[in-house]
TIPA-222293 format. One record per residue (C-alpha): x, z, y; residue number from 0. Coordinates in nm, 4 decimals. Example, Ala and Ser with C-alpha at 12.3 -4.5 7.8 and 13.67 -1.06 7.14 Angstrom:
2
px|pz|py|nr
1.2300|0.7800|-0.4500|0
1.3670|0.7140|-0.1060|1
This chain:
157
px|pz|py|nr
2.3832|2.0876|1.6108|0
2.0329|1.9846|1.6815|1
2.1187|1.6380|1.5284|2
2.2605|1.7910|1.2381|3
1.9534|1.9870|1.1746|4
1.7475|1.7197|1.1847|5
1.9510|1.5013|0.9565|6
1.9243|1.7787|0.7189|7
1.5472|1.8004|0.7524|8
1.4980|1.4448|0.7128|9
1.7301|1.4417|0.4198|10
1.5343|1.7268|0.1971|11
1.2170|1.5192|0.3259|12
1.3159|1.1908|0.1546|13
1.4242|1.3885|-0.1389|14
1.1107|1.5459|-0.1978|15
0.9317|1.2020|-0.1260|16
1.1484|1.0470|-0.3677|17
1.0634|1.3045|-0.6495|18
0.7005|1.2783|-0.5833|19
0.7536|0.8905|-0.6104|20
0.9392|0.9225|-0.9600|21
0.6730|1.1904|-1.0500|22
0.4132|0.8990|-1.0483|23
0.6032|0.7633|-1.3377|24
0.3823|1.0143|-1.5632|25
0.0593|0.8294|-1.4707|26
0.1881|0.4915|-1.4480|27
0.3648|0.4929|-1.7570|28
0.0625|0.5008|-1.9417|29
0.0076|0.1379|-1.8113|30
0.3296|0.0530|-1.8984|31
0.4694|0.0491|-1.5758|32
0.7444|0.2766|-1.4252|33
0.9808|0.3143|-1.1232|34
1.3594|0.4102|-1.1627|35
1.5349|0.6232|-0.8722|36
1.6481|0.3073|-0.7371|37
1.3253|0.1326|-0.7195|38
1.1709|0.4216|-0.5568|39
1.4576|0.4280|-0.3203|40
1.4279|0.0792|-0.2252|41
1.0333|0.1390|-0.1715|42
1.0901|0.4189|0.0999|43
1.3488|0.2057|0.2857|44
1.0821|-0.0913|0.2706|45
0.8404|0.1613|0.4099|46
1.0546|0.2579|0.6855|47
1.1343|-0.0849|0.8027|48
0.7912|-0.2247|0.7744|49
0.6704|0.0986|0.9964|50
0.9136|-0.0052|1.2537|51
0.8023|-0.3886|1.2234|52
0.4490|-0.2942|1.2753|53
0.4980|-0.0345|1.5090|54
0.2977|0.2410|1.3182|55
0.4264|0.6072|1.2906|56
0.3096|0.8335|0.9975|57
0.2987|1.1813|0.9521|58
0.3184|1.2964|0.5854|59
0.4131|1.0744|0.2509|60
0.2857|0.7620|0.3261|61
0.0734|0.5384|0.1484|62
0.2838|0.4725|-0.1241|63
0.1732|0.7307|-0.3927|64
-0.2002|0.6087|-0.3364|65
-0.0969|0.2230|-0.4004|66
0.0851|0.3641|-0.7098|67
-0.2405|0.5249|-0.8109|68
-0.4734|0.2337|-0.7192|69
-0.2679|-0.0419|-0.8657|70
-0.0719|0.0910|-1.1726|71
-0.3276|0.0032|-1.4120|72
-0.3859|-0.3826|-1.2676|73
-0.3997|-0.5995|-1.5516|74
-0.2009|-0.8404|-1.2886|75
0.0999|-0.5916|-1.2657|76
0.3900|-0.5688|-1.5286|77
0.7177|-0.3867|-1.5616|78
0.8874|-0.6976|-1.4378|79
0.7103|-0.7315|-1.0990|80
0.5758|-0.3594|-1.0563|81
0.8457|-0.2257|-0.8072|82
0.8258|-0.5991|-0.5830|83
0.4647|-0.6108|-0.5923|84
0.4417|-0.2522|-0.4712|85
0.6806|-0.3375|-0.1840|86
0.4526|-0.6050|-0.0727|87
0.1347|-0.4362|-0.1326|88
0.2810|-0.1823|0.1186|89
0.3839|-0.4169|0.3753|90
0.0487|-0.5956|0.3377|91
-0.1134|-0.2449|0.3818|92
0.0600|-0.1609|0.7063|93
-0.0122|-0.4836|0.8373|94
-0.3719|-0.4965|0.7856|95
-0.4010|-0.1302|0.9085|96
-0.3087|-0.2999|1.2478|97
-0.5127|-0.5931|1.1983|98
-0.8268|-0.4071|1.1252|99
-0.7604|-0.2096|1.4497|100
-0.7465|0.1246|1.2327|101
-1.1123|0.0926|1.1910|102
-1.1111|0.1118|0.8150|103
-0.9769|0.4371|0.6662|104
-0.6675|0.4248|0.4155|105
-0.8913|0.4832|0.1013|106
-1.1332|0.2080|0.2133|107
-0.8229|-0.0332|0.2793|108
-0.7137|0.0375|-0.0776|109
-1.0297|0.0159|-0.2672|110
-1.0740|-0.3391|-0.0841|111
-0.7119|-0.4461|-0.1692|112
-0.7527|-0.3350|-0.5194|113
-1.1070|-0.4813|-0.5931|114
-0.9758|-0.8182|-0.4669|115
-0.6478|-0.8084|-0.6093|116
-0.7846|-0.7730|-0.9513|117
-1.0868|-0.9853|-0.8787|118
-1.0854|-1.3271|-0.6966|119
-0.7268|-1.3020|-0.5937|120
-0.6540|-1.2850|-0.9762|121
-0.3211|-1.1044|-0.8953|122
-0.2053|-1.3373|-0.5842|123
-0.0408|-1.1318|-0.3201|124
-0.0533|-1.4532|-0.0944|125
-0.4524|-1.5148|-0.1653|126
-0.4885|-1.1363|-0.1093|127
-0.3276|-1.1362|0.2443|128
-0.4010|-1.5021|0.3701|129
-0.7424|-1.5029|0.2737|130
-0.9544|-1.1795|0.1844|131
-0.7631|-0.9189|0.4176|132
-0.7380|-1.1999|0.7012|133
-1.1653|-1.2496|0.6268|134
-1.1810|-0.8658|0.6273|135
-0.9989|-0.8153|0.9433|136
-1.1711|-1.0964|1.1736|137
-1.4814|-0.9271|1.0162|138
-1.3962|-0.5917|1.1709|139
-1.2543|-0.7370|1.4993|140
-1.5800|-0.9282|1.5518|141
-1.7689|-0.6021|1.5436|142
-1.9480|-0.6304|1.2152|143
-2.0914|-0.2732|1.0558|144
-1.9341|-0.1948|0.7208|145
-2.2747|-0.2535|0.5507|146
-2.2678|-0.6209|0.6796|147
-1.8945|-0.6679|0.5709|148
-1.9520|-0.5143|0.2227|149
-2.3106|-0.6779|0.1685|150
-2.1148|-1.0005|0.2358|151
-1.8459|-0.9020|-0.0225|152
-2.1266|-0.8189|-0.2601|153
-2.2761|-1.1545|-0.2556|154
-1.9394|-1.3052|-0.3226|155
-1.9170|-1.1197|-0.6564|156
């Protein structure tokens, strides 16, 4: 009985999450990108798998809505690569939350990712992950202050 109730509750939560992701199309469509219900379901599944792989637990809606908000206006994202790019960005986000030892807020990490994705990375997910975010994580693990990290970033711009 308890397991059935839990399954019903999870199904309801997933439906709400799916609806929220689909509703993000109101914003993203202004930039020529939208997610189908199938895309949104794939992204939700990808999120669950990534959380398991990175051994993270989330309470609440997850990071996907914020990723959509931050990245839907990128000049490097277009309809054909939108869902796949969001899936990779989501994976990268959770991986680097761990790599940064949770010393950086979700919003700070998203802003860093967006700034570099649209800037020095020129839309390259590989460069974002393997260079920019790797350098950020090393700096944080080395104990550099945020001011030092962000001053270094400004010097590179």
